[in-house]
C-alpha positions as CSV (number, residue, x, y, z in Angstrom):
1,G,-11.0,25.2,10.0
2,Q,-9.7,26.4,6.6
3,L,-6.4,25.0,5.6
4,V,-4.4,28.1,4.5
5,A,-1.2,26.4,3.4
6,V,0.2,23.1,2.3
7,V,3.9,22.1,2.0
8,A,6.0,20.6,-0.7
9,V,9.4,19.3,0.5
10,H,12.6,19.5,-1.6
11,V,14.3,16.3,-2.6
12,E,17.9,15.8,-3.9
13,R,16.9,13.0,-6.2
14,P,13.6,12.2,-8.0
15,P,11.4,9.9,-5.9
16,R,10.4,6.6,-7.4
17,L,6.8,6.8,-8.5
18,A,6.0,3.1,-8.5
19,D,5.8,1.2,-5.3
20,D,7.8,-2.0,-5.2
21,N,7.8,-5.1,-2.9
22,D,9.0,-3.0,0.0
23,G,6.3,-0.4,-0.5
24,R,6.8,3.3,-1.5
25,D,10.0,5.1,-1.9
26,S,11.1,6.4,1.5
27,L,11.4,9.9,0.1
28,W,7.7,10.2,0.1
29,D,7.8,10.0,3.9
30,S,9.7,13.2,4.1
31,A,6.6,15.1,3.0
32,P,3.8,15.6,5.6
33,P,0.6,13.9,4.6
34,I,-2.2,16.3,3.6
35,P,-5.6,14.7,4.5
36,L,-8.5,15.4,2.2
37,C,-10.9,15.5,5.1
38,F,-13.5,18.1,4.1
39,F,-16.4,16.3,2.5
40,H,-19.1,18.3,0.8
41,A,-22.6,17.9,2.4
42,R,-23.9,16.1,-0.7
43,S,-21.4,13.3,-0.3
44,G,-22.8,9.9,0.4
45,S,-22.1,7.5,3.2
46,H,-18.8,6.2,1.6
47,R,-16.1,8.7,2.4
48,P,-12.7,7.2,1.6
49,A,-9.7,8.5,3.6
50,T,-7.3,10.1,1.2
51,E,-3.8,11.6,1.8
52,V,-1.6,13.7,-0.5
53,R,2.2,14.2,-0.4
54,L,4.1,16.8,-2.3
55,L,7.8,16.8,-3.2
56,W,9.7,19.1,-5.5
57,D,13.1,19.8,-7.1
58,C,14.3,22.3,-9.7
59,A,12.7,20.5,-12.5
60,H,9.5,18.8,-11.2
61,L,6.6,18.8,-8.8
62,Y,5.9,15.3,-7.5
63,V,2.4,14.4,-6.2
64,R,1.3,11.2,-4.5
65,F,-2.3,10.4,-3.6
66,D,-3.1,7.4,-1.3
67,V,-6.8,6.4,-1.1
68,A,-8.4,3.9,1.3
69,D,-11.4,3.0,-0.8
70,A,-13.9,0.2,-1.1
71,R,-14.0,-2.1,-4.1
72,E,-17.8,-1.9,-4.4
73,E,-17.6,1.9,-4.6
74,M,-14.9,2.1,-7.3
75,V,-15.5,3.2,-10.8
76,A,-12.8,2.7,-13.4
77,R,-13.8,3.1,-17.1
78,Y,-11.7,5.7,-18.8
79,I,-8.2,5.3,-20.2
80,E,-8.0,8.0,-22.8
81,P,-6.6,11.5,-22.2
82,N,-9.2,14.2,-21.5
83,S,-11.9,11.7,-20.7
84,P,-14.3,12.7,-17.9
85,S,-12.0,11.2,-15.3
86,Y,-13.9,12.9,-12.4
87,T,-16.9,10.6,-13.0
88,D,-14.6,7.6,-12.2
89,S,-12.7,7.1,-8.9
90,C,-10.5,10.2,-9.2
91,V,-8.0,12.5,-7.5
92,E,-7.4,16.0,-8.6
93,L,-4.8,18.8,-8.4
94,F,-5.6,22.4,-9.2
95,L,-2.8,25.0,-9.5
96,K,-2.7,28.8,-9.9
97,A,-0.5,31.8,-9.5
98,H,-1.7,35.1,-8.0
99,D,-4.0,35.9,-10.9
100,D,-7.4,34.3,-11.7
101,A,-6.0,31.7,-14.2
102,Y,-5.6,28.1,-13.1
103,A,-5.1,24.6,-14.3
104,N,-6.9,21.4,-13.2
105,I,-5.3,18.0,-13.5
106,E,-7.8,15.3,-12.8
107,I,-6.5,11.7,-12.7
108,N,-8.7,8.6,-12.3
109,C,-7.5,5.4,-10.6
110,L,-6.4,4.0,-14.0
111,G,-4.1,7.0,-14.6
112,A,-6.3,8.7,-17.3
113,I,-5.8,12.5,-17.0
114,L,-8.2,15.3,-17.8
115,L,-6.2,18.6,-18.1
116,Q,-7.8,22.0,-18.5
117,T,-6.8,25.6,-18.2
118,H,-9.1,28.5,-17.2
119,V,-8.8,32.2,-17.4
120,A,-11.4,32.5,-14.6
121,P,-13.6,30.0,-12.8
122,R,-15.0,27.5,-15.3
123,Q,-13.9,29.8,-18.2
124,G,-11.5,27.4,-20.0
125,T,-11.0,24.4,-22.1
126,S,-9.2,21.1,-22.3
127,V,-5.6,21.2,-23.3
128,D,-4.6,19.1,-26.4
129,P,-3.0,15.9,-25.0
130,T,-0.1,16.2,-27.6
131,V,1.0,19.2,-25.5
132,W,1.2,17.3,-22.2
133,D,0.5,13.6,-22.2
134,A,4.0,12.4,-22.9
135,Q,5.5,14.9,-20.4
136,I,3.5,13.8,-17.4
137,E,5.0,10.6,-16.0
138,R,2.5,8.8,-13.8
139,W,2.0,5.5,-12.0
140,T,-1.1,3.9,-10.6
141,S,-1.4,0.8,-8.5
142,V,-4.7,-0.1,-10.3
143,S,-5.4,-1.8,-13.6
144,K,-8.6,-3.0,-15.1
145,E,-7.3,-6.6,-14.9
146,M,-6.6,-6.2,-11.2
147,L,-10.1,-4.9,-10.6
148,A,-11.7,-7.7,-12.6
149,S,-9.9,-10.3,-10.6
150,S,-10.4,-8.7,-7.1
151,D,-13.2,-9.4,-4.7
152,A,-16.4,-7.5,-5.6
153,S,-16.5,-5.8,-2.2
154,G,-14.3,-4.9,0.7
155,P,-11.5,-2.5,1.5
156,F,-9.4,-1.6,-1.6
157,S,-6.5,0.9,-1.2
158,W,-5.0,2.5,-4.3
159,T,-2.3,5.0,-5.2
160,V,-1.7,7.5,-8.0
161,C,1.7,9.3,-8.4
162,V,2.6,11.9,-11.0
163,R,5.6,13.9,-12.0
164,L,4.8,17.3,-13.3
165,P,7.5,19.2,-15.1
166,H,7.8,22.9,-14.1
167,A,8.4,23.7,-17.7
168,L,5.0,22.3,-18.6
169,L,3.2,24.0,-15.7
170,S,4.8,27.4,-16.6
171,A,3.6,26.9,-20.2
172,L,0.1,26.2,-19.0
173,L,0.2,29.1,-16.5
174,P,2.6,31.8,-17.7
175,R,2.4,33.8,-14.5
176,L,3.4,30.8,-12.3
177,P,6.8,31.7,-10.8
178,P,9.7,29.3,-10.5
179,P,9.4,27.2,-7.3
180,T,11.5,28.7,-4.5
181,V,11.6,28.9,-0.7
182,R,9.9,32.1,0.4
183,N,10.5,33.9,3.6
184,T,6.9,34.9,4.3
185,A,3.7,33.0,4.0
186,D,1.8,36.1,2.8
187,D,3.9,36.5,-0.4
188,D,1.1,36.6,-3.0
189,S,3.6,36.0,-5.8
190,G,3.7,32.2,-5.1
191,W,1.7,29.1,-5.9
192,W,-1.8,28.2,-4.8
193,V,-3.2,24.7,-4.9
194,G,-6.5,22.8,-4.6
195,L,-6.4,19.1,-3.7
196,Y,-9.5,16.9,-4.2
197,K,-11.0,13.4,-4.3
198,C,-14.2,12.5,-6.1
199,A,-16.2,9.8,-7.8
200,D,-19.3,11.3,-9.4
201,D,-20.7,8.0,-10.8
202,S,-19.9,5.7,-7.8
203,P,-22.8,4.1,-6.0
204,H,-22.4,6.6,-3.2
205,P,-20.7,9.7,-4.7
206,H,-18.4,11.8,-2.7
207,W,-16.4,15.1,-3.0
208,A,-13.5,15.6,-0.6
209,S,-10.9,18.4,-0.4
210,A,-8.0,19.6,1.7
211,H,-9.9,22.8,2.4
212,D,-13.5,23.8,2.9
213,I,-15.2,24.6,-0.5
214,G,-18.3,26.1,1.1
215,E,-21.9,25.4,0.3
216,A,-21.5,25.2,-3.5
217,L,-20.5,21.8,-4.8
218,D,-17.8,23.2,-7.0
219,F,-14.0,22.6,-7.0
220,H,-13.5,25.4,-9.4
221,Q,-13.1,28.1,-6.7
222,P,-9.6,29.4,-7.0
223,S,-10.2,32.0,-4.2
224,R,-10.4,29.0,-1.8
225,F,-7.2,27.3,-2.9
226,S,-4.5,26.8,-0.2
227,R,-1.1,28.4,-0.5
228,L,1.6,26.0,-1.7
229,V,4.8,26.6,0.3
230,F,8.1,25.1,-1.0
231,V,10.6,24.1,1.7
232,H,14.0,22.6,1.9
233,D,14.1,21.8,5.7
234,L,10.6,21.1,6.9
235,V,10.9,22.4,10.4
236,H,13.2,25.4,9.8
237,D,11.4,26.7,6.7
238,I,7.9,26.3,8.1
239,R,8.9,28.3,11.1
240,A,10.5,31.0,8.9
241,A,7.4,31.2,6.7
242,S,5.0,31.2,9.7
243,V,2.9,28.6,8.0
244,A,-0.2,27.8,10.1
245,T,-3.8,26.6,10.0
246,Q,-6.7,28.4,11.6
């Protein structure tokens, strides 16, 4: 059914974005994985499993995408800001407050970001990279050199992590409130999020999301975004907020 809420878990220190020889920072494991399991009907036979984890503190929102892909399906061309990242192997985060304005942050497997703001669905423009590019710290497990030296086919898992400053997000979306633990899940003054995976130009294109986007192949449907709930203690705060899926 429709996912009505996703959770971001508070951390006392910033998580390490880059994996090391021991794998990912254990802080990421404190966040429940959010599967992007709704594939649009036009998706091809390749449907990579993708999970998202969300962490937060007073200064940043931290986002991690883990993708179980296939090398022969991957597309990795763009490295410049505001390139059409969505045509490559790409993961996406959309954010909004309680009004119609939203921002989309689309990151290909090489870490190239397309960032746009909209006053209503698809009524917007790309944001000048000088405003945001240096502020968004990111890490990807993929490089063009790695892809060139890898086998041409077979399983290929990759990860993208980003650190999004609340100051930047509030500048992009002035009505976005500061992140805080809320007592009820029906508080419309909070944050709303869309989480997506796509690869428009791959051999077998796919479009996946954390929530059902309906018949139209369009991620730009803010009315379908899931509520983003900020918690300190995962079990206690979820019970207090009555977060549920239906």
